[in-house]
PDB file of N, H, CA, C and O in Angstrom:
ATOM      1  N   MET A   1       0.825  -1.194   0.000  1.00  0.00           N
ATOM      2  CA  MET A   1       0.000   0.000   0.000  1.00  0.00           C
ATOM      3  C   MET A   1       0.868   1.256   0.000  1.00  0.00           C
ATOM      4  O   MET A   1       0.576   2.219  -0.710  1.00  0.00           O
ATOM      5  N   ILE A   2       1.937   1.243   0.800  1.00  0.00           N
ATOM      6  H   ILE A   2       2.174   0.461   1.376  1.00  0.00           H
ATOM      7  CA  ILE A   2       2.820   2.406   0.853  1.00  0.00           C
ATOM      8  C   ILE A   2       3.522   2.617  -0.491  1.00  0.00           C
ATOM      9  O   ILE A   2       3.777   3.754  -0.888  1.00  0.00           O
ATOM     10  N   GLN A   3       3.837   1.515  -1.193  1.00  0.00           N
ATOM     11  H   GLN A   3       3.630   0.592  -0.870  1.00  0.00           H
ATOM     12  CA  GLN A   3       4.498   1.611  -2.493  1.00  0.00           C
ATOM     13  C   GLN A   3       3.608   2.317  -3.511  1.00  0.00           C
ATOM     14  O   GLN A   3       4.088   3.144  -4.287  1.00  0.00           O
ATOM     15  N   ALA A   4       2.320   1.996  -3.512  1.00  0.00           N
ATOM     16  H   ALA A   4       1.930   1.325  -2.882  1.00  0.00           H
ATOM     17  CA  ALA A   4       1.385   2.643  -4.432  1.00  0.00           C
ATOM     18  C   ALA A   4       1.272   4.133  -4.123  1.00  0.00           C
ATOM     19  O   ALA A   4       1.159   4.956  -5.031  1.00  0.00           O
ATOM     20  N   LEU A   5       1.304   4.470  -2.851  1.00  0.00           N
ATOM     21  H   LEU A   5       1.396   3.801  -2.113  1.00  0.00           H
ATOM     22  CA  LEU A   5       1.242   5.880  -2.454  1.00  0.00           C
ATOM     23  C   LEU A   5       2.485   6.626  -2.933  1.00  0.00           C
ATOM     24  O   LEU A   5       2.384   7.765  -3.389  1.00  0.00           O
ATOM     25  N   LEU A   6       3.641   6.004  -2.835  1.00  0.00           N
ATOM     26  H   LEU A   6       3.724   5.079  -2.464  1.00  0.00           H
ATOM     27  CA  LEU A   6       4.873   6.642  -3.293  1.00  0.00           C
ATOM     28  C   LEU A   6       4.829   6.905  -4.798  1.00  0.00           C
ATOM     29  O   LEU A   6       5.322   7.933  -5.260  1.00  0.00           O
ATOM     30  N   CYS A   7       4.246   5.987  -5.559  1.00  0.00           N
ATOM     31  H   CYS A   7       3.846   5.152  -5.183  1.00  0.00           H
ATOM     32  CA  CYS A   7       4.074   6.201  -7.004  1.00  0.00           C
ATOM     33  C   CYS A   7       3.136   7.376  -7.260  1.00  0.00           C
ATOM     34  O   CYS A   7       3.426   8.243  -8.084  1.00  0.00           O
ATOM     35  N   LYS A   8       2.023   7.399  -6.557  1.00  0.00           N
ATOM     36  H   LYS A   8       1.788   6.694  -5.888  1.00  0.00           H
ATOM     37  CA  LYS A   8       1.047   8.476  -6.766  1.00  0.00           C
ATOM     38  C   LYS A   8       1.614   9.844  -6.423  1.00  0.00           C
ATOM     39  O   LYS A   8       1.279  10.841  -7.062  1.00  0.00           O
ATOM     40  N   LEU A   9       2.471   9.887  -5.414  1.00  0.00           N
ATOM     41  H   LEU A   9       2.743   9.077  -4.895  1.00  0.00           H
ATOM     42  CA  LEU A   9       3.109  11.144  -5.022  1.00  0.00           C
ATOM     43  C   LEU A   9       4.330  11.463  -5.884  1.00  0.00           C
ATOM     44  O   LEU A   9       4.961  12.507  -5.719  1.00  0.00           O
ATOM     45  N   ASN A  10       4.648  10.568  -6.791  1.00  0.00           N
ATOM     46  H   ASN A  10       4.135   9.720  -6.925  1.00  0.00           H
ATOM     47  CA  ASN A  10       5.792  10.713  -7.695  1.00  0.00           C
ATOM     48  C   ASN A  10       7.103  10.841  -6.913  1.00  0.00           C
ATOM     49  O   ASN A  10       8.000  11.593  -7.295  1.00  0.00           O
ATOM     50  N   VAL A  11       7.193  10.096  -5.818  1.00  0.00           N
ATOM     51  H   VAL A  11       6.465   9.485  -5.507  1.00  0.00           H
ATOM     52  CA  VAL A  11       8.380  10.114  -4.972  1.00  0.00           C
ATOM     53  C   VAL A  11       9.315   8.968  -5.322  1.00  0.00           C
ATOM     54  O   VAL A  11      10.529   9.153  -5.398  1.00  0.00           O
ATOM     55  N   ARG A  12       8.753   7.790  -5.535  1.00  0.00           N
ATOM     56  H   ARG A  12       7.766   7.640  -5.474  1.00  0.00           H
ATOM     57  CA  ARG A  12       9.583   6.622  -5.832  1.00  0.00           C
ATOM     58  C   ARG A  12       8.830   5.678  -6.768  1.00  0.00           C
ATOM     59  O   ARG A  12       7.674   5.327  -6.531  1.00  0.00           O
ATOM     60  N   HIS A  13       9.510   5.286  -7.819  1.00  0.00           N
ATOM     61  H   HIS A  13      10.448   5.572  -8.011  1.00  0.00           H
ATOM     62  CA  HIS A  13       8.965   4.324  -8.768  1.00  0.00           C
ATOM     63  C   HIS A  13       9.888   3.120  -8.826  1.00  0.00           C
ATOM     64  O   HIS A  13      11.053   3.204  -8.438  1.00  0.00           O
ATOM     65  N   GLU A  14       9.372   2.009  -9.307  1.00  0.00           N
ATOM     66  H   GLU A  14       8.425   1.941  -9.622  1.00  0.00           H
ATOM     67  CA  GLU A  14      10.173   0.797  -9.497  1.00  0.00           C
ATOM     68  C   GLU A  14      10.427   0.647 -10.995  1.00  0.00           C
ATOM     69  O   GLU A  14       9.668  -0.019 -11.699  1.00  0.00           O
ATOM     70  N   TRP A  15      11.515   1.282 -11.479  1.00  0.00           N
ATOM     71  H   TRP A  15      12.131   1.823 -10.907  1.00  0.00           H
ATOM     72  CA  TRP A  15      11.797   1.335 -12.904  1.00  0.00           C
ATOM     73  C   TRP A  15      12.343   0.016 -13.440  1.00  0.00           C
ATOM     74  O   TRP A  15      13.092  -0.679 -12.754  1.00  0.00           O
ATOM     75  N   HIS A  16      11.966  -0.320 -14.659  1.00  0.00           N
ATOM     76  H   HIS A  16      11.358   0.245 -15.216  1.00  0.00           H
ATOM     77  CA  HIS A  16      12.553  -1.427 -15.407  1.00  0.00           C
ATOM     78  C   HIS A  16      12.591  -1.038 -16.880  1.00  0.00           C
ATOM     79  O   HIS A  16      11.864  -0.140 -17.303  1.00  0.00           O
ATOM     80  N   LEU A  17      13.430  -1.705 -17.658  1.00  0.00           N
ATOM     81  H   LEU A  17      14.021  -2.435 -17.314  1.00  0.00           H
ATOM     82  CA  LEU A  17      13.599  -1.371 -19.071  1.00  0.00           C
ATOM     83  C   LEU A  17      12.484  -1.968 -19.912  1.00  0.00           C
ATOM     84  O   LEU A  17      12.072  -3.110 -19.707  1.00  0.00           O
ATOM     85  N   GLU A  18      12.008  -1.183 -20.852  1.00  0.00           N
ATOM     86  H   GLU A  18      12.342  -0.256 -21.019  1.00  0.00           H
ATOM     87  CA  GLU A  18      11.034  -1.614 -21.859  1.00  0.00           C
ATOM     88  C   GLU A  18      11.663  -1.353 -23.220  1.00  0.00           C
ATOM     89  O   GLU A  18      12.495  -0.456 -23.360  1.00  0.00           O
ATOM     90  N   HIS A  19      11.275  -2.120 -24.208  1.00  0.00           N
ATOM     91  H   HIS A  19      10.599  -2.848 -24.094  1.00  0.00           H
ATOM     92  CA  HIS A  19      11.790  -1.948 -25.565  1.00  0.00           C
ATOM     93  C   HIS A  19      10.704  -1.333 -26.446  1.00  0.00           C
ATOM     94  O   HIS A  19       9.560  -1.787 -26.454  1.00  0.00           O
ATOM     95  N   ALA A  20      11.081  -0.302 -27.180  1.00  0.00           N
ATOM     96  H   ALA A  20      12.011   0.067 -27.174  1.00  0.00           H
ATOM     97  CA  ALA A  20      10.164   0.370 -28.099  1.00  0.00           C
ATOM     98  C   ALA A  20      10.178  -0.343 -29.452  1.00  0.00           C
ATOM     99  O   ALA A  20      11.081  -1.129 -29.741  1.00  0.00           O
ATOM    100  N   GLU A  21       9.181  -0.062 -30.264  1.00  0.00           N
ATOM    101  H   GLU A  21       8.448   0.577 -30.030  1.00  0.00           H
ATOM    102  CA  GLU A  21       9.082  -0.688 -31.586  1.00  0.00           C
ATOM    103  C   GLU A  21      10.242  -0.304 -32.499  1.00  0.00           C
ATOM    104  O   GLU A  21      10.614  -1.069 -33.389  1.00  0.00           O
ATOM    105  N   ASP A  22      10.819   0.893 -32.277  1.00  0.00           N
ATOM    106  H   ASP A  22      10.517   1.514 -31.554  1.00  0.00           H
ATOM    107  CA  ASP A  22      11.925   1.340 -33.122  1.00  0.00           C
ATOM    108  C   ASP A  22      13.278   0.802 -32.671  1.00  0.00           C
ATOM    109  O   ASP A  22      14.309   1.176 -33.230  1.00  0.00           O
ATOM    110  N   GLY A  23      13.287  -0.073 -31.665  1.00  0.00           N
ATOM    111  H   GLY A  23      12.450  -0.377 -31.211  1.00  0.00           H
ATOM    112  CA  GLY A  23      14.521  -0.670 -31.190  1.00  0.00           C
ATOM    113  C   GLY A  23      15.145   0.035 -30.001  1.00  0.00           C
ATOM    114  O   GLY A  23      16.101  -0.470 -29.412  1.00  0.00           O
ATOM    115  N   GLY A  24      14.614   1.201 -29.641  1.00  0.00           N
ATOM    116  H   GLY A  24      13.838   1.611 -30.120  1.00  0.00           H
ATOM    117  CA  GLY A  24      15.136   1.933 -28.488  1.00  0.00           C
ATOM    118  C   GLY A  24      14.642   1.323 -27.186  1.00  0.00           C
ATOM    119  O   GLY A  24      13.791   0.434 -27.181  1.00  0.00           O
ATOM    120  N   VAL A  25      15.183   1.810 -26.100  1.00  0.00           N
ATOM    121  H   VAL A  25      15.874   2.533 -26.105  1.00  0.00           H
ATOM    122  CA  VAL A  25      14.756   1.362 -24.777  1.00  0.00           C
ATOM    123  C   VAL A  25      14.342   2.564 -23.942  1.00  0.00           C
ATOM    124  O   VAL A  25      14.810   3.679 -24.172  1.00  0.00           O
ATOM    125  N   TYR A  26      13.481   2.338 -22.992  1.00  0.00           N
ATOM    126  H   TYR A  26      13.101   1.432 -22.806  1.00  0.00           H
ATOM    127  CA  TYR A  26      13.050   3.371 -22.070  1.00  0.00           C
ATOM    128  C   TYR A  26      12.678   2.719 -20.757  1.00  0.00           C
ATOM    129  O   TYR A  26      12.538   1.498 -20.680  1.00  0.00           O
ATOM    130  N   ARG A  27      12.517   3.526 -19.728  1.00  0.00           N
ATOM    131  H   ARG A  27      12.631   4.517 -19.791  1.00  0.00           H
ATOM    132  CA  ARG A  27      12.175   2.989 -18.412  1.00  0.00           C
ATOM    133  C   ARG A  27      10.690   3.197 -18.128  1.00  0.00           C
ATOM    134  O   ARG A  27      10.117   4.230 -18.473  1.00  0.00           O
ATOM    135  N   ARG A  28      10.080   2.199 -17.494  1.00  0.00           N
ATOM    136  H   ARG A  28      10.546   1.359 -17.214  1.00  0.00           H
ATOM    137  CA  ARG A  28       8.669   2.255 -17.107  1.00  0.00           C
ATOM    138  C   ARG A  28       8.544   1.689 -15.699  1.00  0.00           C
ATOM    139  O   ARG A  28       9.231   0.732 -15.343  1.00  0.00           O
ATOM    140  N   CYS A  29       7.665   2.287 -14.901  1.00  0.00           N
ATOM    141  H   CYS A  29       7.108   3.065 -15.190  1.00  0.00           H
ATOM    142  CA  CYS A  29       7.452   1.825 -13.531  1.00  0.00           C
ATOM    143  C   CYS A  29       6.649   0.527 -13.555  1.00  0.00           C
ATOM    144  O   CYS A  29       5.633   0.429 -14.243  1.00  0.00           O
ATOM    145  N   ARG A  30       7.111  -0.465 -12.800  1.00  0.00           N
ATOM    146  H   ARG A  30       7.937  -0.385 -12.241  1.00  0.00           H
ATOM    147  CA  ARG A  30       6.411  -1.751 -12.720  1.00  0.00           C
ATOM    148  C   ARG A  30       5.069  -1.623 -12.010  1.00  0.00           C
ATOM    149  O   ARG A  30       4.125  -2.345 -12.333  1.00  0.00           O
ATOM    150  N   ARG A  31       4.977  -0.715 -11.051  1.00  0.00           N
ATOM    151  H   ARG A  31       5.744  -0.129 -10.789  1.00  0.00           H
ATOM    152  CA  ARG A  31       3.752  -0.603 -10.256  1.00  0.00           C
ATOM    153  C   ARG A  31       2.661   0.219 -10.927  1.00  0.00           C
ATOM    154  O   ARG A  31       1.514  -0.220 -11.005  1.00  0.00           O
ATOM    155  N   CYS A  32       3.011   1.417 -11.416  1.00  0.00           N
ATOM    156  H   CYS A  32       3.944   1.774 -11.352  1.00  0.00           H
ATOM    157  CA  CYS A  32       1.967   2.309 -11.922  1.00  0.00           C
ATOM    158  C   CYS A  32       1.959   2.450 -13.443  1.00  0.00           C
ATOM    159  O   CYS A  32       0.992   2.966 -14.002  1.00  0.00           O
ATOM    160  N   GLY A  33       3.026   1.999 -14.131  1.00  0.00           N
ATOM    161  H   GLY A  33       3.812   1.580 -13.677  1.00  0.00           H
ATOM    162  CA  GLY A  33       3.061   2.051 -15.588  1.00  0.00           C
ATOM    163  C   GLY A  33       3.535   3.377 -16.164  1.00  0.00           C
ATOM    164  O   GLY A  33       3.502   3.561 -17.380  1.00  0.00           O
ATOM    165  N   LYS A  34       3.977   4.304 -15.320  1.00  0.00           N
ATOM    166  H   LYS A  34       4.004   4.155 -14.332  1.00  0.00           H
ATOM    167  CA  LYS A  34       4.426   5.608 -15.805  1.00  0.00           C
ATOM    168  C   LYS A  34       5.756   5.465 -16.537  1.00  0.00           C
ATOM    169  O   LYS A  34       6.642   4.734 -16.095  1.00  0.00           O
ATOM    170  N   ASP A  35       5.888   6.179 -17.672  1.00  0.00           N
ATOM    171  H   ASP A  35       5.168   6.773 -18.031  1.00  0.00           H
ATOM    172  CA  ASP A  35       7.153   6.214 -18.399  1.00  0.00           C
ATOM    173  C   ASP A  35       8.065   7.248 -17.752  1.00  0.00           C
ATOM    174  O   ASP A  35       7.598   8.250 -17.212  1.00  0.00           O
ATOM    175  N   ASP A  36       9.374   6.995 -17.813  1.00  0.00           N
ATOM    176  H   ASP A  36       9.754   6.181 -18.252  1.00  0.00           H
ATOM    177  CA  ASP A  36      10.357   7.900 -17.234  1.00  0.00           C
ATOM    178  C   ASP A  36      10.429   9.183 -18.060  1.00  0.00           C
ATOM    179  O   ASP A  36      10.709   9.133 -19.258  1.00  0.00           O
ATOM    180  N   ASP A  37      10.182  10.320 -17.435  1.00  0.00           N
ATOM    181  H   ASP A  37       9.955  10.361 -16.462  1.00  0.00           H
ATOM    182  CA  ASP A  37      10.210  11.614 -18.117  1.00  0.00           C
ATOM    183  C   ASP A  37      11.620  12.055 -18.486  1.00  0.00           C
ATOM    184  O   ASP A  37      11.778  12.920 -19.348  1.00  0.00           O
ATOM    185  N   GLN A  38      12.628  11.499 -17.873  1.00  0.00           N
ATOM    186  H   GLN A  38      12.499  10.797 -17.173  1.00  0.00           H
ATOM    187  CA  GLN A  38      14.004  11.899 -18.106  1.00  0.00           C
ATOM    188  C   GLN A  38      14.611  11.212 -19.321  1.00  0.00           C
ATOM    189  O   GLN A  38      15.797  11.391 -19.595  1.00  0.00           O
ATOM    190  N   ARG A  39      13.841  10.447 -20.041  1.00  0.00           N
ATOM    191  H   ARG A  39      12.877  10.302 -19.819  1.00  0.00           H
ATOM    192  CA  ARG A  39      14.357   9.669 -21.175  1.00  0.00           C
ATOM    193  C   ARG A  39      15.080  10.542 -22.193  1.00  0.00           C
ATOM    194  O   ARG A  39      16.144  10.157 -22.678  1.00  0.00           O
ATOM    195  N   SER A  40      14.533  11.701 -22.526  1.00  0.00           N
ATOM    196  H   SER A  40      13.669  12.014 -22.131  1.00  0.00           H
ATOM    197  CA  SER A  40      15.135  12.544 -23.552  1.00  0.00           C
ATOM    198  C   SER A  40      16.497  13.075 -23.126  1.00  0.00           C
ATOM    199  O   SER A  40      17.336  13.356 -23.981  1.00  0.00           O
ATOM    200  N   GLU A  41      16.731  13.215 -21.842  1.00  0.00           N
ATOM    201  H   GLU A  41      16.049  12.987 -21.147  1.00  0.00           H
ATOM    202  CA  GLU A  41      18.005  13.723 -21.362  1.00  0.00           C
ATOM    203  C   GLU A  41      19.069  12.638 -21.333  1.00  0.00           C
ATOM    204  O   GLU A  41      20.253  12.951 -21.211  1.00  0.00           O
ATOM    205  N   ARG A  42      18.686  11.377 -21.441  1.00  0.00           N
ATOM    206  H   ARG A  42      17.724  11.123 -21.540  1.00  0.00           H
ATOM    207  CA  ARG A  42      19.643  10.282 -21.348  1.00  0.00           C
ATOM    208  C   ARG A  42      19.984   9.693 -22.700  1.00  0.00           C
ATOM    209  O   ARG A  42      20.611   8.634 -22.741  1.00  0.00           O
ATOM    210  N   GLY A  43      19.621  10.299 -23.784  1.00  0.00           N
ATOM    211  H   GLY A  43      19.112  11.159 -23.751  1.00  0.00           H
ATOM    212  CA  GLY A  43      20.037   9.790 -25.084  1.00  0.00           C
ATOM    213  C   GLY A  43      18.892   9.313 -25.937  1.00  0.00           C
ATOM    214  O   GLY A  43      19.112   8.573 -26.895  1.00  0.00           O
ATOM    215  N   LYS A  44      17.686   9.708 -25.627  1.00  0.00           N
ATOM    216  H   LYS A  44      17.507  10.310 -24.848  1.00  0.00           H
ATOM    217  CA  LYS A  44      16.518   9.428 -26.458  1.00  0.00           C
ATOM    218  C   LYS A  44      16.308   7.952 -26.705  1.00  0.00           C
ATOM    219  O   LYS A  44      15.899   7.556 -27.796  1.00  0.00           O
ATOM    220  N   GLY A  45      16.583   7.128 -25.701  1.00  0.00           N
ATOM    221  H   GLY A  45      16.916   7.449 -24.814  1.00  0.00           H
ATOM    222  CA  GLY A  45      16.293   5.712 -25.822  1.00  0.00           C
ATOM    223  C   GLY A  45      17.373   4.897 -26.502  1.00  0.00           C
ATOM    224  O   GLY A  45      17.176   3.708 -26.752  1.00  0.00           O
ATOM    225  N   ASP A  46      18.504   5.502 -26.807  1.00  0.00           N
ATOM    226  H   ASP A  46      18.664   6.468 -26.604  1.00  0.00           H
ATOM    227  CA  ASP A  46      19.594   4.783 -27.445  1.00  0.00           C
ATOM    228  C   ASP A  46      20.270   3.883 -26.418  1.00  0.00           C
ATOM    229  O   ASP A  46      20.763   4.369 -25.400  1.00  0.00           O
ATOM    230  N   PHE A  47      20.298   2.591 -26.670  1.00  0.00           N
ATOM    231  H   PHE A  47      19.897   2.196 -27.497  1.00  0.00           H
ATOM    232  CA  PHE A  47      20.817   1.627 -25.690  1.00  0.00           C
ATOM    233  C   PHE A  47      22.287   1.858 -25.381  1.00  0.00           C
ATOM    234  O   PHE A  47      22.725   1.593 -24.261  1.00  0.00           O
ATOM    235  N   SER A  48      23.062   2.346 -26.349  1.00  0.00           N
ATOM    236  H   SER A  48      22.706   2.561 -27.259  1.00  0.00           H
ATOM    237  CA  SER A  48      24.491   2.542 -26.121  1.00  0.00           C
ATOM    238  C   SER A  48      24.744   3.544 -25.005  1.00  0.00           C
ATOM    239  O   SER A  48      25.740   3.415 -24.293  1.00  0.00           O
ATOM    240  N   THR A  49      23.881   4.532 -24.829  1.00  0.00           N
ATOM    241  H   THR A  49      23.072   4.636 -25.408  1.00  0.00           H
ATOM    242  CA  THR A  49      24.078   5.487 -23.742  1.00  0.00           C
ATOM    243  C   THR A  49      23.809   4.843 -22.384  1.00  0.00           C
ATOM    244  O   THR A  49      24.360   5.280 -21.374  1.00  0.00           O
ATOM    245  N   TRP A  50      22.977   3.822 -22.352  1.00  0.00           N
ATOM    246  H   TRP A  50      22.529   3.467 -23.172  1.00  0.00           H
ATOM    247  CA  TRP A  50      22.665   3.142 -21.096  1.00  0.00           C
ATOM    248  C   TRP A  50      23.849   2.307 -20.619  1.00  0.00           C
ATOM    249  O   TRP A  50      24.060   2.163 -19.415  1.00  0.00           O
ATOM    250  N   ILE A  51      24.625   1.757 -21.556  1.00  0.00           N
ATOM    251  H   ILE A  51      24.454   1.874 -22.535  1.00  0.00           H
ATOM    252  CA  ILE A  51      25.734   0.904 -21.144  1.00  0.00           C
ATOM    253  C   ILE A  51      27.076   1.615 -21.218  1.00  0.00           C
ATOM    254  O   ILE A  51      28.117   1.008 -20.966  1.00  0.00           O
ATOM    255  N   GLY A  52      27.058   2.907 -21.566  1.00  0.00           N
ATOM    256  H   GLY A  52      26.213   3.400 -21.771  1.00  0.00           H
ATOM    257  CA  GLY A  52      28.257   3.712 -21.515  1.00  0.00           C
ATOM    258  C   GLY A  52      29.112   3.735 -22.756  1.00  0.00           C
ATOM    259  O   GLY A  52      30.284   4.103 -22.679  1.00  0.00           O
ATOM    260  N   LEU A  53      28.573   3.354 -23.903  1.00  0.00           N
ATOM    261  H   LEU A  53      27.620   3.055 -23.967  1.00  0.00           H
ATOM    262  CA  LEU A  53      29.334   3.409 -25.144  1.00  0.00           C
ATOM    263  C   LEU A  53      29.168   4.772 -25.799  1.00  0.00           C
ATOM    264  O   LEU A  53      28.092   5.367 -25.737  1.00  0.00           O
ATOM    265  N   SER A  54      30.213   5.260 -26.415  1.00  0.00           N
ATOM    266  H   SER A  54      31.087   4.776 -26.465  1.00  0.00           H
ATOM    267  CA  SER A  54      30.096   6.535 -27.116  1.00  0.00           C
ATOM    268  C   SER A  54      29.621   6.282 -28.539  1.00  0.00           C
ATOM    269  O   SER A  54      29.918   5.241 -29.124  1.00  0.00           O
ATOM    270  N   GLY A  55      28.893   7.222 -29.083  1.00  0.00           N
ATOM    271  H   GLY A  55      28.651   8.068 -28.607  1.00  0.00           H
ATOM    272  CA  GLY A  55      28.348   7.057 -30.414  1.00  0.00           C
ATOM    273  C   GLY A  55      29.278   7.581 -31.503  1.00  0.00           C
ATOM    274  O   GLY A  55      28.886   7.602 -32.670  1.00  0.00           O
ATOM    275  N   GLY A  56      30.477   7.998 -31.169  1.00  0.00           N
ATOM    276  H   GLY A  56      30.795   7.981 -30.221  1.00  0.00           H
ATOM    277  CA  GLY A  56      31.311   8.655 -32.134  1.00  0.00           C
ATOM    278  C   GLY A  56      32.315   7.823 -32.755  1.00  0.00           C
ATOM    279  O   GLY A  56      33.078   8.300 -33.595  1.00  0.00           O
TER     280      GLY A  56
END
C-alpha cells in the first residue's frame, strides 16, 4: 500500500527497461506504468548510452 502511495506522489517508482518498436529502450514503472520523463536527457532511448558506449 505504501508503495502505491509513493508512485502516486511521484516520490519513488520501481523502474525497469522496456523496448520500443523502433529498437530503443526506455524505463517504465512496474507498479503504476508511468514512463520515465528523463528519457530525452539520457540519449533518447539509445541503448548505447545506457551501457556507456560513445556514439562517435
